[in-house]
Residue, then its C-alpha position, 0 to 999 in steps of 0.5 A: m489531480y486535474r491540475k496535474h493532468p488537465w487532459l483528464t477532463r476530455i476522457s472522463s465523461l459524466t454520461r459515458p464514464s471511462l471504466l479505467p482503474n485509476l478513475l474508479v479508485h477516485g470514485e471509490w474514494m468519494l463513495a467511501a467518504l459518503d458511505g456509512h452516513g445513513l444515505d440510501p444508495h440512490t441519494l448517495f450516488d446522486i451526491h457523488v455525481l453532483l460533486y464529481s460534475h462540480v469538480q470536473g466543470m471547474a477543472v475543464h477550464l484548466e486545460r482550456e487556459a493552458d491551450a490558450e496560453a500556448a497558442t497566444g503566448q499570453s497569460e490570462g492576465q495579459w489576454m484580459d488586459s489586451r481585451a480591456p478596450v473591447l470590454k469598456e466599449l461594451v460596458d459604456s454602450g448602455r445596453f448592459p446597465t447591471s454589468a456596467k454597475v458590477v464591473g465598474s465597482f471593481e477598483d483593481g479589476y476582477d481576479l478570477r481565482l479558480d481555487a476560491l471559486f471551487e471552494s465557494g461552489l463546493r460549499a454552496l453545493l453541500d449547503g444546498l443538499p436536502p436537510s436529511s442528507k446534510a444532517r447525516l453527513g454533518r455527523m462525521g464532519t471532516w473525519i475520514a475513517p482510517s480504514v474499512i474497520e472504523r468505517e464499518l464501526y461508524g456506520a453501525k453506530t450511526a444506524g443504531d445497529w449495536a449488533a452490527y457494531f459488536d460483529v465488527l469488534a468480534r472479528t477485529p484485533l483490539y490493541v491495548a497500550q502497555p509500557r514497553a518496560q513492563s511488556d519486556a519484563h512480562p512478555g506473555s502478559v497484558f496488563f489493564h491500565s485503567t483511566p481515572d474514570r474506570m475505563l480500559v482504552v482499546h484501539t482498532a488497527g486504523m486508530l493506533p497512534a504512531p509508534t514511540p519507544e516507550t509505549v507498545f501495543e498488544s492485540r487481543s480479541l473481543r473473545w479474549f477480553a470476555e474470557v479474562w475480564a474480572a469483577d475488579d477490572p475497569a467498568f467500561l471498555a472504551v473503543n476508539p475514544g474521541s473519534p466518531a466511531e467511539a463506543y463506551l461498553t459496559t462490562t457486566p457479566a451479561d455484557l461479557a456473555r454478549w461479547r462471547t456470543h458475537a465472537e463465536a458467530s464471527p466468520h473470521y478474525g482479522l483482515p481477510e488474507g489474500k486481499v488488498h487492504a489499505l489505510f485511507t488515512g495515516g498511510p501513504l497512497h502515492g509517491p516514492v514512499a508508497h511505491g517502496l511499501a507497495v514493493g512489499c505488498h506480496l507479504a502484506v496481502t498474504n498476511g492480511e495486513f494494511w500494505n501502506s502502514l509505515a507506522y507499523h504495529g502489526s499484530g502487537y509488539q510481542y507477536e512481532r518480536r516472536r515472529v522475527a525471532k522464529s523466522w529470522s533469528i532476530t532478537e535485537r536491533s543489530d540483528w535487524l539492521s544486519t538483516l535489513h541491509t543484507l536484503l536491501d543489497c540482495g545478499m540473500v538470494s542464491p548467487v547461483w540462481e542469479f548467475a543462471l538468469r543473468v546468462r539467459r538475460a544476456l542471450a535474450s538481449d543478444f538475440a532479441g527474443p526467447v532463448d531455447v533451454e538447451h542453448w541456455r544450458h550450453v552457454a551457462e556450462a561454457s561460462l562455468r568451464r571458462n571461469a574454472q580455467r581462468a581461476a587456474e591461471p597464474q595471477l599477477t599481483p603486487d607481491g608477484v606472480t601467484v600460481a593458482q591450483p586448478r579446481p578438482a574436475a569433479e567439483v567443476e562437473g558437479e557445479i555444471a550439473g547443478v546449474r543445468r538442473l536449476i535451469g530446467r527447474i526455472a523453465r518448468y516454474e515459468q511454464r506454470f507461471r504462464a499457465d496461471g497468468l503470472l507471466p505472459a505467454d512469451g514472458w520469462v523472469r529477469s531476476v530473483e532479486g525481487w524476493d529480497i527486495g520485497r522482503a526488505s520492504q516488509m523487514a523495515r516495517w517489522g523493525v518498527g513493530c518490534r521497536y528495533g528501528s524507528v519510522a524514519e529508518a523504515e522510511q529510508a529503507v522502503l525508499r531504497a527498496g523501491e529504487a532497487a526494484r525499479d533498477t532491476y525490473r520494468s513493471w510491477e508484473e516483472f517484479s512480482a514474477g521475480y519475487v515468486l520465483g525466488r520464493c519458490l526456488h527457496f521453499d517449494e521444491e516444485e511441489f506447487g504447494t501453499w508456498y506457490t499458491t499463496a504467492l500466486a493469489a497475492h499476485l492476482a489480487l495485486t494485479t486485478d484489484p482496482a484499489s491495488p497500489w500496483r494499479n494506481i502507483p506508476w512503476n516509473l515515478g515521474 
């Protein structure tokens, strides 16, 4: 980070830290890595500050060197070579015998390698922590919990708090591997495939492997396992085996009763809806792919999903298939590809909506300011009448002159009346958007293509979950979604307003019901949560 932005050392004071979202995200990442190891809050934060000061202390020299090179025109090595006579004079003076001994032992000079110094300094710092802190941190090694789920499981396990461990399991979907052919043949069933040592392996969402064509995963709750487990089923439930958050749970009747008790006490199941959830590892957090995934964040937040999970399993193979079949009539790969490409081409939003917004966009550009609603209606009506007249004019074609029939007057008048009503409807939605913080006081929606673009980003992932498409295909699709969004809008906020208006024009009928309120909640979460990708991924990728 400091290599890319050396100037950060000037604004990130240790004693008077700048409360900027991106800097807080870095701090959150550091604290999350240290959390869950049994450290008391003061010790945890002390270690965080020590690590931060070491990083910043080394990084400050990056900017100084860049400034010095710009001022002198000399690289670090060239400057040192020019100072060699001065150094030799000081060493040979006899006043600094230890320095002379050390410097004189360098056969080829001393190569100042900041990266190597940083690593050795960090190692020395960590090795110098109190034994109790080192022991706790060492249990986790270099492993970073993929998500908050695994971090909570690890924290509970490390603390020996098995009640807390079961509380986490009770509110977390548990994924069971199934041969895809078997799942396709029995879509309503989940089969237990025991390991040779009589264990049924389940994974939490952050620990799922990348999707493959042959193997799929179905998700079930701890309560479900407690209800269906039979005497001849495996002797152990293996949760995330091989990871620091693993547990091997016995399955006696008393154990199953314990599972049910925790499930009944659980306040919710799955990740909370309306909040931003991310994979710490296993999903992109920066760059073009992350940008394209963030374009689909409205639906990820509304549905309570990890926004950056490209290797997507969703809520399980059969659930994802049922979802796209019910909502999109997608039942095979060709359906998915057709729908995905139509969304990426913004071919599902109404062309009438885009016509109305395009007229206003032109007026706003011409007059460099807000557009009166009646003026907007008048210009849209004139444009429609002009188009109708042109359509009735004879056309010169390679086959000769084609005489066109004029459109019925009632049809043209009905179209004009409909567009006038639409403009009023858009204006009323925008008034509400401004009141609710979805638009600034003088803001307006440029386009509703964002609704198609946002859904395209999600459709790419849904295809992976259904095995209608591969991760590589999904990646290309989300990259296209990101490009399309940047071509049409100028910020995350503009994109979001376009997405919400498209959703409302299609579903809401000016009721301002759940179609609107859930979209508004997602917008507010994405624009205010310090960990939101919209607060950390620049709109225009440099």
